[in-house]
C-alpha positions in Angstrom: 76.4 34.9 108.6 77.8 33.6 111.8 74.5 32.0 112.8 73.7 29.7 109.9 70.8 28.1 111.6 69.2 31.5 111.9 70.0 32.3 108.3 68.8 29.8 105.8 70.7 30.0 102.5 69.6 29.7 98.9 72.1 27.2 97.5 72.9 26.5 93.9 74.8 23.3 93.0 77.0 23.1 89.9 77.5 19.4 89.1 75.2 16.5 89.7 77.8 13.8 89.9 78.1 11.7 93.0 79.0 14.5 95.4 76.8 17.5 94.7 73.4 15.9 95.1 74.4 14.2 98.4 75.7 17.4 100.0 72.7 19.3 98.7 70.4 16.7 100.3 72.3 17.1 103.6 72.0 20.8 103.5 68.4 20.8 102.5 67.8 18.5 105.4 68.7 21.3 107.9 66.5 23.9 106.2 68.6 25.4 103.4 66.8 25.9 100.1 68.3 24.3 96.9 67.4 26.9 94.3 68.9 25.1 91.3 71.3 22.5 90.0 73.2 22.0 86.8 73.2 18.5 85.3 74.4 17.5 81.9 74.1 13.8 81.3 71.0 11.7 81.7 72.6 9.8 84.6 73.3 13.1 86.4 69.7 14.3 85.8 68.3 11.1 87.2 70.6 11.3 90.2 69.6 14.9 90.8 65.9 14.0 90.7 66.4 11.0 93.0 68.3 12.9 95.6 66.6 16.3 95.3 63.2 15.9 93.7 61.7 19.0 92.3 64.9 21.1 92.3 65.1 23.1 89.0 67.8 21.8 86.6 69.3 24.9 85.1 72.3 26.2 83.1 75.3 26.9 85.2 75.1 30.7 84.9 71.4 30.7 86.0 72.3 28.5 89.0 74.9 31.0 90.1 72.6 34.0 89.5 69.9 32.5 91.8 72.2 31.5 94.6 73.4 33.0 97.8 75.8 30.1 98.1 77.3 28.2 95.1 78.6 24.7 95.6 81.0 23.6 92.8 80.9 19.8 93.0 83.0 19.2 89.9 86.4 17.7 89.2 89.3 19.9 90.4 90.7 20.2 86.9 87.5 21.9 85.7 87.3 24.5 88.5 89.8 27.2 87.4 88.3 27.4 83.9 84.7 27.5 85.2 85.6 30.2 87.8 87.3 32.5 85.2 84.6 31.8 82.6 81.8 32.9 85.0 83.9 35.9 86.0 84.1 37.0 82.3 80.3 36.7 82.1 79.9 38.8 85.3 78.1 36.0 87.0 79.7 36.2 90.4 78.0 38.4 93.0 79.8 40.4 95.7 79.4 38.7 99.1 78.3 35.4 97.5 79.5 32.3 99.2 81.4 30.0 96.8 82.5 26.5 97.8 84.3 23.7 96.0 84.9 20.1 97.1 88.2 19.3 95.3 90.9 18.1 97.7 93.8 19.6 95.6 92.6 23.2 95.6 92.4 25.7 98.4 90.7 29.1 98.0 93.3 30.6 95.6 91.4 28.9 92.8 88.8 31.6 93.2 91.3 34.4 92.5 89.4 35.3 89.3 86.2 35.9 91.2 86.9 38.9 93.4 84.3 39.8 95.9 83.1 36.3 96.6 83.5 34.6 100.0 85.6 31.5 99.2 85.6 28.2 101.1 87.2 24.8 100.1 85.6 21.7 101.6 86.6 18.1 101.1 84.6 15.3 102.7 86.8 12.4 103.7 84.5 9.7 102.3 84.0 7.8 99.0 80.7 8.9 97.5 78.3 6.5 95.8 75.8 9.3 94.8 73.0 7.7 96.8 71.3 8.3 100.1 73.7 5.8 101.7 76.3 8.5 101.6 74.3 10.6 104.2 75.1 7.9 106.8 78.7 7.9 105.8 78.9 11.6 106.0 77.6 11.6 109.5 80.6 11.6 111.7 83.1 11.8 108.8 85.7 14.5 108.6 85.6 17.4 106.1 88.7 19.4 105.4 88.0 23.1 105.6 90.3 25.7 104.0 89.2 29.4 104.1 90.4 32.8 105.1 90.5 33.1 108.9 87.4 35.2 109.2 85.5 32.8 107.0 86.5 29.6 108.7 83.6 29.6 111.1 81.2 29.7 108.2 82.8 26.6 106.6 82.9 24.8 110.0 79.3 25.6 110.7 78.2 24.2 107.3 80.2 21.0 107.9 78.6 20.6 111.4 75.2 21.1 109.8 75.9 18.2 107.4 76.6 16.0 110.4 80.3 15.9 109.8 83.4 17.0 111.7 85.4 20.0 110.4 89.2 19.8 110.2 91.1 22.9 109.3 93.7 22.6 106.6 95.9 25.7 105.8 95.9 27.0 102.2 99.7 26.2 102.0 99.1 22.6 103.1 96.3 21.8 100.7 98.4 20.1 98.0 100.2 17.9 100.6 96.8 17.1 102.2 95.4 16.0 98.8 98.5 13.9 98.1 98.2 12.1 101.4 94.5 11.3 101.1 94.8 10.3 97.5 97.8 8.0 98.3 95.9 6.4 101.1 92.9 5.6 98.9 95.0 4.4 96.0 97.2 2.1 98.3 94.1 0.6 99.9 92.4 -0.1 96.6 95.6 -1.7 95.1 96.2 -3.8 98.2 92.7 -5.1 98.2 92.6 -5.9 94.5 95.9 -7.8 94.7 94.9 -9.8 97.7 91.5 -10.7 96.3 93.1 -11.8 93.0 95.6 -14.0 95.0 92.8 -15.7 96.9 90.6 -16.2 93.9 93.6 -17.8 92.2 93.6 -20.3 95.0 89.9 -21.1 94.3 88.7 -19.4 97.5 85.1 -18.2 97.2 84.0 -15.0 98.8 87.6 -13.6 98.5 86.2 -10.0 98.6 84.6 -10.7 102.0 87.7 -12.3 103.4 89.9 -9.5 102.4 87.3 -6.8 103.3 87.1 -8.1 106.8 90.8 -8.4 107.2 91.5 -4.9 105.9 88.8 -3.3 108.0 90.1 -5.0 111.1 93.7 -3.9 110.4 92.7 -0.4 109.6 90.6 -0.1 112.7 93.5 -1.4 114.8 95.9 1.1 113.3 93.5 4.0 113.7 92.8 3.0 117.3 96.5 2.8 118.0 97.2 6.2 116.5 94.3 7.7 118.4 95.7 6.3 121.6 99.2 7.6 120.9 97.7 11.1 120.3 96.0 10.9 123.6 99.2 10.1 125.4 101.0 12.9 123.7 98.2 15.3 124.7 
């Protein structure tokens, strides 16, 4: 399993929201086979067909049965119940790679699925569920949480998707989730308030004005922080 490029995986995706089809497309693009995907709503089925045409749409248990690697691209609140429910059905297979994308969970959420190889991945982008996300994913960071011996597998998968892996310890996962969620919420609130203020002044294109200002300020802060890290190193 250490050489993923030499070992193509049959991947099953649970969840056809904005994340699963995009990551599936990225992995399919480097030669992995998407053997099935679960999709409930008409919207998710349309998204699955648009991003991964021809991939079978199956019940969750059948997706898991067919897959060497299962990607759970569902809300974090749904993962514990799904993991335990599939365990009761005897769906998990020993040695099966099982990955989720929720920022708040590490690998302890797979405790009810003994024998699987657990990995938690969280891409640091906002997904739209379209092919535009593939460009965003390229060069983005992906938080990787996994047992030490499994970390290289998670890192290799991230690199294959064109992103940069960042290791996050199991014990730090909650703090990591709080930080990235706070950053996103703060940015959205600041943008919304500033746009509203400019629109109240009758300024047209307020979203473009604030967008440019915020992007410039963010880039300046990130550049400063990167420079500070270089000096410390």
